[in-house]
Every structure is written in C-alpha cells, then in structure tokens.
PyMOL Python script that loads the backbone (N, CA, C, O; Angstrom):
from pymol import cmd

cmd.read_pdbstr("""\
ATOM      1  N   MET A   1      -8.175 -16.222  -7.332  1.00  0.00           N
ATOM      2  CA  MET A   1      -6.764 -16.528  -7.039  1.00  0.00           C
ATOM      3  C   MET A   1      -6.589 -16.858  -5.630  1.00  0.00           C
ATOM      4  O   MET A   1      -7.205 -16.176  -4.811  1.00  0.00           O
ATOM      5  N   VAL A   2      -5.875 -17.759  -5.251  1.00  0.00           N
ATOM      6  CA  VAL A   2      -5.445 -18.011  -3.836  1.00  0.00           C
ATOM      7  C   VAL A   2      -3.890 -18.109  -3.793  1.00  0.00           C
ATOM      8  O   VAL A   2      -3.239 -18.562  -4.734  1.00  0.00           O
ATOM      9  N   SER A   3      -3.359 -17.664  -2.664  1.00  0.00           N
ATOM     10  CA  SER A   3      -1.937 -17.743  -2.470  1.00  0.00           C
ATOM     11  C   SER A   3      -1.492 -17.891  -1.013  1.00  0.00           C
ATOM     12  O   SER A   3      -2.245 -17.653  -0.070  1.00  0.00           O
ATOM     13  N   GLN A   4      -0.235 -18.295  -0.886  1.00  0.00           N
ATOM     14  CA  GLN A   4       0.173 -18.588   0.480  1.00  0.00           C
ATOM     15  C   GLN A   4       1.733 -18.564   0.494  1.00  0.00           C
ATOM     16  O   GLN A   4       2.391 -19.110  -0.392  1.00  0.00           O
ATOM     17  N   LYS A   5       2.281 -17.911   1.535  1.00  0.00           N
ATOM     18  CA  LYS A   5       3.673 -17.808   1.661  1.00  0.00           C
ATOM     19  C   LYS A   5       4.159 -19.120   2.353  1.00  0.00           C
ATOM     20  O   LYS A   5       3.419 -19.694   3.152  1.00  0.00           O
ATOM     21  N   ILE A   6       5.382 -19.589   2.054  1.00  0.00           N
ATOM     22  CA  ILE A   6       5.890 -20.794   2.696  1.00  0.00           C
ATOM     23  C   ILE A   6       7.517 -20.562   2.685  1.00  0.00           C
ATOM     24  O   ILE A   6       8.057 -19.846   1.841  1.00  0.00           O
ATOM     25  N   THR A   7       8.155 -21.176   3.610  1.00  0.00           N
ATOM     26  CA  THR A   7       9.519 -21.152   3.758  1.00  0.00           C
ATOM     27  C   THR A   7       9.985 -22.556   3.289  1.00  0.00           C
ATOM     28  O   THR A   7       9.445 -23.597   3.664  1.00  0.00           O
ATOM     29  N   VAL A   8      11.118 -22.483   2.369  1.00  0.00           N
ATOM     30  CA  VAL A   8      11.567 -23.800   1.860  1.00  0.00           C
ATOM     31  C   VAL A   8      12.476 -24.405   2.959  1.00  0.00           C
ATOM     32  O   VAL A   8      13.351 -23.725   3.495  1.00  0.00           O
ATOM     33  N   THR A   9      12.243 -25.718   3.287  1.00  0.00           N
ATOM     34  CA  THR A   9      12.920 -26.297   4.327  1.00  0.00           C
ATOM     35  C   THR A   9      13.836 -27.385   3.881  1.00  0.00           C
ATOM     36  O   THR A   9      14.548 -27.917   4.733  1.00  0.00           O
ATOM     37  N   ASN A  10      13.899 -27.783   2.608  1.00  0.00           N
ATOM     38  CA  ASN A  10      14.710 -28.745   2.100  1.00  0.00           C
ATOM     39  C   ASN A  10      16.129 -28.271   2.195  1.00  0.00           C
ATOM     40  O   ASN A  10      16.365 -27.159   1.723  1.00  0.00           O
ATOM     41  N   LYS A  11      17.062 -28.922   2.711  1.00  0.00           N
ATOM     42  CA  LYS A  11      18.509 -28.611   3.001  1.00  0.00           C
ATOM     43  C   LYS A  11      19.185 -28.120   1.663  1.00  0.00           C
ATOM     44  O   LYS A  11      20.061 -27.256   1.660  1.00  0.00           O
ATOM     45  N   SER A  12      18.711 -28.738   0.530  1.00  0.00           N
ATOM     46  CA  SER A  12      19.429 -28.261  -0.744  1.00  0.00           C
ATOM     47  C   SER A  12      18.658 -27.269  -1.490  1.00  0.00           C
ATOM     48  O   SER A  12      19.072 -26.804  -2.552  1.00  0.00           O
ATOM     49  N   GLY A  13      17.499 -26.922  -0.936  1.00  0.00           N
ATOM     50  CA  GLY A  13      16.600 -25.942  -1.715  1.00  0.00           C
ATOM     51  C   GLY A  13      15.926 -26.636  -2.677  1.00  0.00           C
ATOM     52  O   GLY A  13      15.747 -27.850  -2.573  1.00  0.00           O
ATOM     53  N   ILE A  14      15.490 -25.924  -3.704  1.00  0.00           N
ATOM     54  CA  ILE A  14      14.705 -26.543  -4.862  1.00  0.00           C
ATOM     55  C   ILE A  14      15.582 -26.557  -6.099  1.00  0.00           C
ATOM     56  O   ILE A  14      15.571 -25.580  -6.848  1.00  0.00           O
ATOM     57  N   HIS A  15      16.314 -27.576  -6.343  1.00  0.00           N
ATOM     58  CA  HIS A  15      17.227 -27.760  -7.492  1.00  0.00           C
ATOM     59  C   HIS A  15      17.040 -29.279  -7.951  1.00  0.00           C
ATOM     60  O   HIS A  15      16.426 -30.076  -7.241  1.00  0.00           O
ATOM     61  N   ALA A  16      17.541 -29.597  -9.046  1.00  0.00           N
ATOM     62  CA  ALA A  16      17.596 -30.833  -9.742  1.00  0.00           C
ATOM     63  C   ALA A  16      16.488 -31.805  -9.303  1.00  0.00           C
ATOM     64  O   ALA A  16      15.371 -31.742  -9.816  1.00  0.00           O
ATOM     65  N   ARG A  17      16.792 -32.695  -8.362  1.00  0.00           N
ATOM     66  CA  ARG A  17      15.810 -33.648  -8.109  1.00  0.00           C
ATOM     67  C   ARG A  17      14.579 -33.094  -7.352  1.00  0.00           C
ATOM     68  O   ARG A  17      13.473 -33.465  -7.745  1.00  0.00           O
ATOM     69  N   PRO A  18      14.661 -32.258  -6.325  1.00  0.00           N
ATOM     70  CA  PRO A  18      13.516 -31.506  -5.777  1.00  0.00           C
ATOM     71  C   PRO A  18      12.656 -30.882  -6.858  1.00  0.00           C
ATOM     72  O   PRO A  18      11.437 -31.057  -6.886  1.00  0.00           O
ATOM     73  N   ALA A  19      13.327 -30.131  -7.771  1.00  0.00           N
ATOM     74  CA  ALA A  19      12.677 -29.432  -8.741  1.00  0.00           C
ATOM     75  C   ALA A  19      11.808 -30.272  -9.644  1.00  0.00           C
ATOM     76  O   ALA A  19      10.708 -29.920 -10.070  1.00  0.00           O
ATOM     77  N   GLY A  20      12.446 -31.483  -9.908  1.00  0.00           N
ATOM     78  CA  GLY A  20      11.858 -32.452 -10.863  1.00  0.00           C
ATOM     79  C   GLY A  20      10.548 -33.004 -10.126  1.00  0.00           C
ATOM     80  O   GLY A  20       9.527 -33.234 -10.774  1.00  0.00           O
ATOM     81  N   GLU A  21      10.618 -33.201  -8.790  1.00  0.00           N
ATOM     82  CA  GLU A  21       9.467 -33.732  -8.087  1.00  0.00           C
ATOM     83  C   GLU A  21       8.410 -32.703  -8.189  1.00  0.00           C
ATOM     84  O   GLU A  21       7.269 -32.997  -8.547  1.00  0.00           O
ATOM     85  N   LEU A  22       8.802 -31.393  -7.850  1.00  0.00           N
ATOM     86  CA  LEU A  22       7.780 -30.336  -7.829  1.00  0.00           C
ATOM     87  C   LEU A  22       7.101 -30.129  -9.204  1.00  0.00           C
ATOM     88  O   LEU A  22       5.902 -29.864  -9.279  1.00  0.00           O
ATOM     89  N   VAL A  23       7.880 -30.254 -10.267  1.00  0.00           N
ATOM     90  CA  VAL A  23       7.293 -30.293 -11.629  1.00  0.00           C
ATOM     91  C   VAL A  23       6.296 -31.301 -11.830  1.00  0.00           C
ATOM     92  O   VAL A  23       5.230 -31.064 -12.398  1.00  0.00           O
ATOM     93  N   GLN A  24       6.612 -32.402 -11.383  1.00  0.00           N
ATOM     94  CA  GLN A  24       5.633 -33.514 -11.565  1.00  0.00           C
ATOM     95  C   GLN A  24       4.287 -33.231 -10.819  1.00  0.00           C
ATOM     96  O   GLN A  24       3.220 -33.510 -11.367  1.00  0.00           O
ATOM     97  N   VAL A  25       4.334 -32.698  -9.620  1.00  0.00           N
ATOM     98  CA  VAL A  25       3.218 -32.385  -8.857  1.00  0.00           C
ATOM     99  C   VAL A  25       2.358 -31.137  -9.530  1.00  0.00           C
ATOM    100  O   VAL A  25       1.142 -31.149  -9.715  1.00  0.00           O
ATOM    101  N   ALA A  26       3.204 -30.138  -9.829  1.00  0.00           N
ATOM    102  CA  ALA A  26       2.606 -29.015 -10.485  1.00  0.00           C
ATOM    103  C   ALA A  26       1.864 -29.240 -11.902  1.00  0.00           C
ATOM    104  O   ALA A  26       0.825 -28.661 -12.221  1.00  0.00           O
ATOM    105  N   SER A  27       2.523 -30.120 -12.657  1.00  0.00           N
ATOM    106  CA  SER A  27       2.046 -30.536 -13.929  1.00  0.00           C
ATOM    107  C   SER A  27       0.609 -31.154 -13.961  1.00  0.00           C
ATOM    108  O   SER A  27      -0.137 -31.163 -14.940  1.00  0.00           O
ATOM    109  N   LYS A  28       0.359 -31.656 -12.755  1.00  0.00           N
ATOM    110  CA  LYS A  28      -0.953 -32.398 -12.601  1.00  0.00           C
ATOM    111  C   LYS A  28      -2.139 -31.387 -12.213  1.00  0.00           C
ATOM    112  O   LYS A  28      -3.330 -31.700 -12.209  1.00  0.00           O
ATOM    113  N   CYS A  29      -1.643 -30.179 -11.903  1.00  0.00           N
ATOM    114  CA  CYS A  29      -2.573 -29.097 -11.455  1.00  0.00           C
ATOM    115  C   CYS A  29      -3.301 -28.504 -12.755  1.00  0.00           C
ATOM    116  O   CYS A  29      -2.621 -28.265 -13.753  1.00  0.00           O
ATOM    117  N   SER A  30      -4.579 -28.285 -12.747  1.00  0.00           N
ATOM    118  CA  SER A  30      -5.199 -27.780 -13.879  1.00  0.00           C
ATOM    119  C   SER A  30      -5.253 -26.213 -13.783  1.00  0.00           C
ATOM    120  O   SER A  30      -5.509 -25.538 -14.780  1.00  0.00           O
ATOM    121  N   SER A  31      -5.026 -25.702 -12.661  1.00  0.00           N
ATOM    122  CA  SER A  31      -4.977 -24.198 -12.515  1.00  0.00           C
ATOM    123  C   SER A  31      -3.652 -23.784 -12.820  1.00  0.00           C
ATOM    124  O   SER A  31      -2.704 -24.570 -12.849  1.00  0.00           O
ATOM    125  N   ASP A  32      -3.553 -22.367 -13.085  1.00  0.00           N
ATOM    126  CA  ASP A  32      -2.384 -21.726 -13.334  1.00  0.00           C
ATOM    127  C   ASP A  32      -1.601 -21.499 -12.070  1.00  0.00           C
ATOM    128  O   ASP A  32      -2.111 -20.880 -11.136  1.00  0.00           O
ATOM    129  N   VAL A  33      -0.399 -21.971 -12.011  1.00  0.00           N
ATOM    130  CA  VAL A  33       0.459 -22.010 -10.780  1.00  0.00           C
ATOM    131  C   VAL A  33       1.723 -21.125 -10.992  1.00  0.00           C
ATOM    132  O   VAL A  33       2.468 -21.283 -11.959  1.00  0.00           O
ATOM    133  N   VAL A  34       1.920 -20.178 -10.022  1.00  0.00           N
ATOM    134  CA  VAL A  34       3.144 -19.319 -10.057  1.00  0.00           C
ATOM    135  C   VAL A  34       3.767 -19.420  -8.756  1.00  0.00           C
ATOM    136  O   VAL A  34       3.097 -19.447  -7.724  1.00  0.00           O
ATOM    137  N   ILE A  35       5.175 -19.484  -8.777  1.00  0.00           N
ATOM    138  CA  ILE A  35       5.898 -19.335  -7.589  1.00  0.00           C
ATOM    139  C   ILE A  35       6.595 -18.026  -7.540  1.00  0.00           C
ATOM    140  O   ILE A  35       7.382 -17.794  -8.457  1.00  0.00           O
ATOM    141  N   GLN A  36       6.434 -17.158  -6.639  1.00  0.00           N
ATOM    142  CA  GLN A  36       7.103 -15.839  -6.576  1.00  0.00           C
ATOM    143  C   GLN A  36       8.244 -16.035  -5.651  1.00  0.00           C
ATOM    144  O   GLN A  36       8.092 -16.596  -4.566  1.00  0.00           O
ATOM    145  N   VAL A  37       9.426 -15.564  -6.079  1.00  0.00           N
ATOM    146  CA  VAL A  37      10.746 -15.605  -5.288  1.00  0.00           C
ATOM    147  C   VAL A  37      11.240 -14.226  -5.424  1.00  0.00           C
ATOM    148  O   VAL A  37      11.796 -13.898  -6.473  1.00  0.00           O
ATOM    149  N   GLY A  38      11.096 -13.425  -4.504  1.00  0.00           N
ATOM    150  CA  GLY A  38      11.433 -11.970  -4.487  1.00  0.00           C
ATOM    151  C   GLY A  38      10.774 -11.312  -5.594  1.00  0.00           C
ATOM    152  O   GLY A  38       9.546 -11.234  -5.562  1.00  0.00           O
ATOM    153  N   GLU A  39      11.464 -10.793  -6.636  1.00  0.00           N
ATOM    154  CA  GLU A  39      10.710 -10.199  -7.735  1.00  0.00           C
ATOM    155  C   GLU A  39      10.464 -11.093  -8.853  1.00  0.00           C
ATOM    156  O   GLU A  39       9.813 -10.689  -9.817  1.00  0.00           O
ATOM    157  N   LYS A  40      10.964 -12.360  -8.804  1.00  0.00           N
ATOM    158  CA  LYS A  40      10.943 -13.311  -9.936  1.00  0.00           C
ATOM    159  C   LYS A  40       9.526 -14.030  -9.778  1.00  0.00           C
ATOM    160  O   LYS A  40       9.115 -14.367  -8.667  1.00  0.00           O
ATOM    161  N   ARG A  41       8.856 -14.230 -10.863  1.00  0.00           N
ATOM    162  CA  ARG A  41       7.616 -15.054 -10.982  1.00  0.00           C
ATOM    163  C   ARG A  41       8.026 -16.243 -11.811  1.00  0.00           C
ATOM    164  O   ARG A  41       8.460 -16.079 -12.951  1.00  0.00           O
ATOM    165  N   VAL A  42       7.897 -17.467 -11.255  1.00  0.00           N
ATOM    166  CA  VAL A  42       8.269 -18.652 -11.902  1.00  0.00           C
ATOM    167  C   VAL A  42       7.284 -19.634 -12.076  1.00  0.00           C
ATOM    168  O   VAL A  42       6.522 -19.903 -11.147  1.00  0.00           O
ATOM    169  N   ASN A  43       7.206 -20.262 -13.281  1.00  0.00           N
ATOM    170  CA  ASN A  43       6.255 -21.364 -13.521  1.00  0.00           C
ATOM    171  C   ASN A  43       6.835 -22.662 -13.066  1.00  0.00           C
ATOM    172  O   ASN A  43       7.806 -23.148 -13.647  1.00  0.00           O
ATOM    173  N   PRO A  44       6.255 -23.244 -12.025  1.00  0.00           N
ATOM    174  CA  PRO A  44       6.725 -24.530 -11.396  1.00  0.00           C
ATOM    175  C   PRO A  44       6.457 -25.713 -12.302  1.00  0.00           C
ATOM    176  O   PRO A  44       6.843 -26.825 -11.941  1.00  0.00           O
ATOM    177  N   LYS A  45       5.844 -25.558 -13.415  1.00  0.00           N
ATOM    178  CA  LYS A  45       5.673 -26.677 -14.328  1.00  0.00           C
ATOM    179  C   LYS A  45       6.823 -26.711 -15.334  1.00  0.00           C
ATOM    180  O   LYS A  45       6.819 -27.491 -16.286  1.00  0.00           O
ATOM    181  N   SER A  46       7.771 -25.872 -15.103  1.00  0.00           N
ATOM    182  CA  SER A  46       9.076 -25.893 -15.965  1.00  0.00           C
ATOM    183  C   SER A  46      10.294 -26.001 -15.008  1.00  0.00           C
ATOM    184  O   SER A  46      10.593 -25.124 -14.197  1.00  0.00           O
ATOM    185  N   ILE A  47      10.931 -27.109 -15.177  1.00  0.00           N
ATOM    186  CA  ILE A  47      12.178 -27.492 -14.439  1.00  0.00           C
ATOM    187  C   ILE A  47      13.276 -26.390 -14.520  1.00  0.00           C
ATOM    188  O   ILE A  47      13.922 -25.961 -13.563  1.00  0.00           O
ATOM    189  N   LEU A  48      13.386 -25.983 -15.898  1.00  0.00           N
ATOM    190  CA  LEU A  48      14.517 -24.875 -16.144  1.00  0.00           C
ATOM    191  C   LEU A  48      14.223 -23.723 -15.416  1.00  0.00           C
ATOM    192  O   LEU A  48      15.138 -23.134 -14.841  1.00  0.00           O
ATOM    193  N   MET A  49      12.930 -23.271 -15.352  1.00  0.00           N
ATOM    194  CA  MET A  49      12.625 -22.053 -14.605  1.00  0.00           C
ATOM    195  C   MET A  49      12.784 -22.128 -13.131  1.00  0.00           C
ATOM    196  O   MET A  49      13.220 -21.195 -12.457  1.00  0.00           O
ATOM    197  N   LEU A  50      12.408 -23.290 -12.653  1.00  0.00           N
ATOM    198  CA  LEU A  50      12.610 -23.615 -11.148  1.00  0.00           C
ATOM    199  C   LEU A  50      14.023 -23.544 -10.701  1.00  0.00           C
ATOM    200  O   LEU A  50      14.393 -22.966  -9.679  1.00  0.00           O
ATOM    201  N   MET A  51      14.843 -24.220 -11.605  1.00  0.00           N
ATOM    202  CA  MET A  51      16.273 -24.312 -11.226  1.00  0.00           C
ATOM    203  C   MET A  51      16.997 -22.918 -11.341  1.00  0.00           C
ATOM    204  O   MET A  51      17.926 -22.592 -10.602  1.00  0.00           O
ATOM    205  N   ALA A  52      16.491 -22.144 -12.321  1.00  0.00           N
ATOM    206  CA  ALA A  52      17.112 -20.816 -12.677  1.00  0.00           C
ATOM    207  C   ALA A  52      16.731 -19.880 -11.489  1.00  0.00           C
ATOM    208  O   ALA A  52      17.462 -18.924 -11.229  1.00  0.00           O
ATOM    209  N   ALA A  53      15.670 -20.117 -10.805  1.00  0.00           N
ATOM    210  CA  ALA A  53      15.202 -19.295  -9.654  1.00  0.00           C
ATOM    211  C   ALA A  53      16.195 -19.356  -8.498  1.00  0.00           C
ATOM    212  O   ALA A  53      16.323 -18.426  -7.701  1.00  0.00           O
ATOM    213  N   ALA A  54      16.889 -20.486  -8.442  1.00  0.00           N
ATOM    214  CA  ALA A  54      17.939 -20.573  -7.384  1.00  0.00           C
ATOM    215  C   ALA A  54      17.301 -20.549  -6.070  1.00  0.00           C
ATOM    216  O   ALA A  54      17.751 -19.748  -5.250  1.00  0.00           O
ATOM    217  N   ILE A  55      16.278 -21.336  -5.726  1.00  0.00           N
ATOM    218  CA  ILE A  55      15.563 -21.246  -4.410  1.00  0.00           C
ATOM    219  C   ILE A  55      16.420 -22.147  -3.418  1.00  0.00           C
ATOM    220  O   ILE A  55      16.625 -23.344  -3.616  1.00  0.00           O
ATOM    221  N   ARG A  56      16.848 -21.501  -2.439  1.00  0.00           N
ATOM    222  CA  ARG A  56      17.647 -22.068  -1.427  1.00  0.00           C
ATOM    223  C   ARG A  56      16.889 -22.355  -0.119  1.00  0.00           C
ATOM    224  O   ARG A  56      15.798 -21.830   0.102  1.00  0.00           O
ATOM    225  N   CYS A  57      17.474 -23.180   0.726  1.00  0.00           N
ATOM    226  CA  CYS A  57      16.824 -23.575   2.126  1.00  0.00           C
ATOM    227  C   CYS A  57      16.635 -22.164   2.769  1.00  0.00           C
ATOM    228  O   CYS A  57      17.493 -21.284   2.693  1.00  0.00           O
ATOM    229  N   GLY A  58      15.501 -22.033   3.374  1.00  0.00           N
ATOM    230  CA  GLY A  58      15.249 -20.779   4.167  1.00  0.00           C
ATOM    231  C   GLY A  58      14.711 -19.670   3.404  1.00  0.00           C
ATOM    232  O   GLY A  58      14.378 -18.640   3.989  1.00  0.00           O
ATOM    233  N   THR A  59      14.590 -19.800   2.068  1.00  0.00           N
ATOM    234  CA  THR A  59      13.915 -18.781   1.267  1.00  0.00           C
ATOM    235  C   THR A  59      12.490 -18.890   1.357  1.00  0.00           C
ATOM    236  O   THR A  59      11.921 -19.972   1.218  1.00  0.00           O
ATOM    237  N   GLU A  60      11.847 -17.740   1.601  1.00  0.00           N
ATOM    238  CA  GLU A  60      10.369 -17.517   1.724  1.00  0.00           C
ATOM    239  C   GLU A  60       9.942 -17.355   0.242  1.00  0.00           C
ATOM    240  O   GLU A  60      10.502 -16.543  -0.494  1.00  0.00           O
ATOM    241  N   ILE A  61       8.932 -18.157  -0.169  1.00  0.00           N
ATOM    242  CA  ILE A  61       8.381 -18.048  -1.472  1.00  0.00           C
ATOM    243  C   ILE A  61       6.812 -17.864  -1.362  1.00  0.00           C
ATOM    244  O   ILE A  61       6.259 -18.212  -0.319  1.00  0.00           O
ATOM    245  N   THR A  62       6.148 -17.379  -2.305  1.00  0.00           N
ATOM    246  CA  THR A  62       4.747 -17.399  -2.383  1.00  0.00           C
ATOM    247  C   THR A  62       4.198 -18.167  -3.497  1.00  0.00           C
ATOM    248  O   THR A  62       4.594 -17.922  -4.637  1.00  0.00           O
ATOM    249  N   VAL A  63       3.278 -19.122  -3.269  1.00  0.00           N
ATOM    250  CA  VAL A  63       2.748 -20.034  -4.150  1.00  0.00           C
ATOM    251  C   VAL A  63       1.362 -19.463  -4.571  1.00  0.00           C
ATOM    252  O   VAL A  63       0.550 -19.273  -3.666  1.00  0.00           O
ATOM    253  N   GLU A  64       1.022 -19.181  -5.806  1.00  0.00           N
ATOM    254  CA  GLU A  64      -0.203 -18.690  -6.265  1.00  0.00           C
ATOM    255  C   GLU A  64      -0.891 -19.689  -7.243  1.00  0.00           C
ATOM    256  O   GLU A  64      -0.249 -20.310  -8.090  1.00  0.00           O
ATOM    257  N   CYS A  65      -2.151 -19.799  -7.083  1.00  0.00           N
ATOM    258  CA  CYS A  65      -2.963 -20.702  -7.922  1.00  0.00           C
ATOM    259  C   CYS A  65      -4.096 -19.848  -8.403  1.00  0.00           C
ATOM    260  O   CYS A  65      -4.602 -18.992  -7.678  1.00  0.00           O
ATOM    261  N   ASN A  66      -4.514 -20.097  -9.696  1.00  0.00           N
ATOM    262  CA  ASN A  66      -5.682 -19.421 -10.194  1.00  0.00           C
ATOM    263  C   ASN A  66      -6.361 -20.360 -11.161  1.00  0.00           C
ATOM    264  O   ASN A  66      -5.772 -20.729 -12.178  1.00  0.00           O
ATOM    265  N   GLY A  67      -7.596 -20.759 -10.867  1.00  0.00           N
ATOM    266  CA  GLY A  67      -8.307 -21.556 -11.738  1.00  0.00           C
ATOM    267  C   GLY A  67      -9.424 -22.357 -11.062  1.00  0.00           C
ATOM    268  O   GLY A  67      -9.607 -22.197  -9.855  1.00  0.00           O
ATOM    269  N   GLU A  68     -10.143 -23.166 -11.725  1.00  0.00           N
ATOM    270  CA  GLU A  68     -11.282 -23.913 -11.186  1.00  0.00           C
ATOM    271  C   GLU A  68     -10.806 -24.730  -9.875  1.00  0.00           C
ATOM    272  O   GLU A  68     -11.510 -24.707  -8.865  1.00  0.00           O
ATOM    273  N   THR A  69      -9.691 -25.395  -9.913  1.00  0.00           N
ATOM    274  CA  THR A  69      -9.277 -26.203  -8.801  1.00  0.00           C
ATOM    275  C   THR A  69      -8.119 -25.580  -7.942  1.00  0.00           C
ATOM    276  O   THR A  69      -7.249 -26.277  -7.421  1.00  0.00           O
ATOM    277  N   GLU A  70      -8.177 -24.239  -7.836  1.00  0.00           N
ATOM    278  CA  GLU A  70      -7.047 -23.532  -7.224  1.00  0.00           C
ATOM    279  C   GLU A  70      -6.827 -23.874  -5.819  1.00  0.00           C
ATOM    280  O   GLU A  70      -5.672 -23.932  -5.399  1.00  0.00           O
ATOM    281  N   GLU A  71      -7.830 -24.107  -5.047  1.00  0.00           N
ATOM    282  CA  GLU A  71      -7.700 -24.462  -3.594  1.00  0.00           C
ATOM    283  C   GLU A  71      -7.093 -25.793  -3.455  1.00  0.00           C
ATOM    284  O   GLU A  71      -6.213 -25.958  -2.610  1.00  0.00           O
ATOM    285  N   GLU A  72      -7.512 -26.826  -4.262  1.00  0.00           N
ATOM    286  CA  GLU A  72      -6.955 -28.169  -4.184  1.00  0.00           C
ATOM    287  C   GLU A  72      -5.479 -28.089  -4.683  1.00  0.00           C
ATOM    288  O   GLU A  72      -4.592 -28.676  -4.063  1.00  0.00           O
ATOM    289  N   ASP A  73      -5.208 -27.329  -5.854  1.00  0.00           N
ATOM    290  CA  ASP A  73      -3.835 -27.286  -6.309  1.00  0.00           C
ATOM    291  C   ASP A  73      -2.897 -26.627  -5.424  1.00  0.00           C
ATOM    292  O   ASP A  73      -1.747 -27.053  -5.320  1.00  0.00           O
ATOM    293  N   LEU A  74      -3.324 -25.576  -4.754  1.00  0.00           N
ATOM    294  CA  LEU A  74      -2.498 -24.956  -3.876  1.00  0.00           C
ATOM    295  C   LEU A  74      -2.132 -25.837  -2.675  1.00  0.00           C
ATOM    296  O   LEU A  74      -1.012 -25.794  -2.165  1.00  0.00           O
ATOM    297  N   LYS A  75      -3.039 -26.574  -2.274  1.00  0.00           N
ATOM    298  CA  LYS A  75      -2.753 -27.661  -1.139  1.00  0.00           C
ATOM    299  C   LYS A  75      -1.629 -28.670  -1.616  1.00  0.00           C
ATOM    300  O   LYS A  75      -0.674 -28.949  -0.892  1.00  0.00           O
ATOM    301  N   LYS A  76      -1.812 -29.216  -2.925  1.00  0.00           N
ATOM    302  CA  LYS A  76      -0.892 -30.070  -3.473  1.00  0.00           C
ATOM    303  C   LYS A  76       0.479 -29.548  -3.503  1.00  0.00           C
ATOM    304  O   LYS A  76       1.437 -30.179  -3.055  1.00  0.00           O
ATOM    305  N   ILE A  77       0.562 -28.313  -4.072  1.00  0.00           N
ATOM    306  CA  ILE A  77       1.933 -27.740  -4.092  1.00  0.00           C
ATOM    307  C   ILE A  77       2.587 -27.550  -2.687  1.00  0.00           C
ATOM    308  O   ILE A  77       3.731 -27.933  -2.441  1.00  0.00           O
ATOM    309  N   LEU A  78       1.791 -26.941  -1.802  1.00  0.00           N
ATOM    310  CA  LEU A  78       2.271 -26.719  -0.456  1.00  0.00           C
ATOM    311  C   LEU A  78       2.633 -28.106   0.288  1.00  0.00           C
ATOM    312  O   LEU A  78       3.648 -28.214   0.976  1.00  0.00           O
ATOM    313  N   ASP A  79       1.797 -29.060   0.107  1.00  0.00           N
ATOM    314  CA  ASP A  79       2.141 -30.368   0.733  1.00  0.00           C
ATOM    315  C   ASP A  79       3.434 -30.888   0.133  1.00  0.00           C
ATOM    316  O   ASP A  79       4.228 -31.432   0.900  1.00  0.00           O
ATOM    317  N   ALA A  80       3.728 -30.784  -1.135  1.00  0.00           N
ATOM    318  CA  ALA A  80       4.894 -31.201  -1.775  1.00  0.00           C
ATOM    319  C   ALA A  80       6.173 -30.462  -1.263  1.00  0.00           C
ATOM    320  O   ALA A  80       7.208 -31.073  -0.996  1.00  0.00           O
ATOM    321  N   ILE A  81       6.028 -29.026  -1.136  1.00  0.00           N
ATOM    322  CA  ILE A  81       7.133 -28.388  -0.470  1.00  0.00           C
ATOM    323  C   ILE A  81       7.444 -28.665   0.946  1.00  0.00           C
ATOM    324  O   ILE A  81       8.596 -28.760   1.369  1.00  0.00           O
ATOM    325  N   HIS A  82       6.237 -28.810   1.764  1.00  0.00           N
ATOM    326  CA  HIS A  82       6.408 -29.143   3.191  1.00  0.00           C
ATOM    327  C   HIS A  82       7.015 -30.608   3.353  1.00  0.00           C
ATOM    328  O   HIS A  82       7.667 -30.898   4.356  1.00  0.00           O
ATOM    329  N   SER A  83       6.796 -31.440   2.416  1.00  0.00           N
ATOM    330  CA  SER A  83       7.362 -32.765   2.573  1.00  0.00           C
ATOM    331  C   SER A  83       8.796 -32.858   2.342  1.00  0.00           C
ATOM    332  O   SER A  83       9.390 -33.913   2.560  1.00  0.00           O
ATOM    333  N   GLY A  84       9.411 -31.770   1.893  1.00  0.00           N
ATOM    334  CA  GLY A  84      10.885 -31.768   1.840  1.00  0.00           C
ATOM    335  C   GLY A  84      11.304 -32.132   0.421  1.00  0.00           C
ATOM    336  O   GLY A  84      12.504 -32.044   0.157  1.00  0.00           O
ATOM    337  N   LEU A  85      10.551 -32.487  -0.416  1.00  0.00           N
ATOM    338  CA  LEU A  85      10.883 -32.784  -1.910  1.00  0.00           C
ATOM    339  C   LEU A  85      12.159 -33.565  -2.048  1.00  0.00           C
ATOM    340  O   LEU A  85      13.165 -32.998  -2.475  1.00  0.00           O
ATOM    341  N   GLY A  86      12.176 -34.747  -1.734  1.00  0.00           N
ATOM    342  CA  GLY A  86      13.301 -35.674  -1.974  1.00  0.00           C
ATOM    343  C   GLY A  86      14.285 -35.679  -0.878  1.00  0.00           C
ATOM    344  O   GLY A  86      15.365 -36.230  -1.091  1.00  0.00           O
ATOM    345  N   GLU A  87      14.039 -35.103   0.342  1.00  0.00           N
ATOM    346  CA  GLU A  87      14.962 -35.211   1.395  1.00  0.00           C
ATOM    347  C   GLU A  87      15.125 -36.565   1.857  1.00  0.00           C
ATOM    348  O   GLU A  87      15.903 -36.814   2.777  1.00  0.00           O
TER     349      GLU A  87
END
""", "prot")
cmd.dss("prot")
cmd.show_as("cartoon", "prot")
cmd.util.cbc("prot")
cmd.orient("prot")
C-alpha cells in the first residue's frame, strides 16, 4: 500500500463536476483506492461517496492505493487533484 497527503486547492472543493472528473480517473485504476478525509474513508470510484464527504478547498486528504499498479494509480489520482479538477 502507498499513500500520500494532499491539500485540495480547487476553489469549489470536490463536488459535482470535480467529483465526476475524479471518479473517471479513479475508475481507470486497477488498484483499490481510498481517500481519507478526517475519520471518513471514501471510495473515489463512487460520485455519491465523494460528494457526501463534503471535501472543501483547503482540506487535507490522504489518498491510499493498494494493488499491483498502486504507484501508478496514486500518481494518477494526485495529478488529477493537483490539476484543479475542472477549475
């Protein structure tokens, strides 16, 4: 398992459109992916779970990947979040 903390910089946080974009990226990952927000553990392959997590701008989250392609998948997810997700 690999993990990394990241701060969400999208002004709107991760909701609706940004969540949809993140789901598209995460769904292409073959490893198990989890985003931890405080005590919540969220599956980023589910738009409903992402939106329910209410991830706002400035929130620090931890992205975890576990599987054969975990390093590559972690990079994909982090790149998507760094890119601003629809900004």
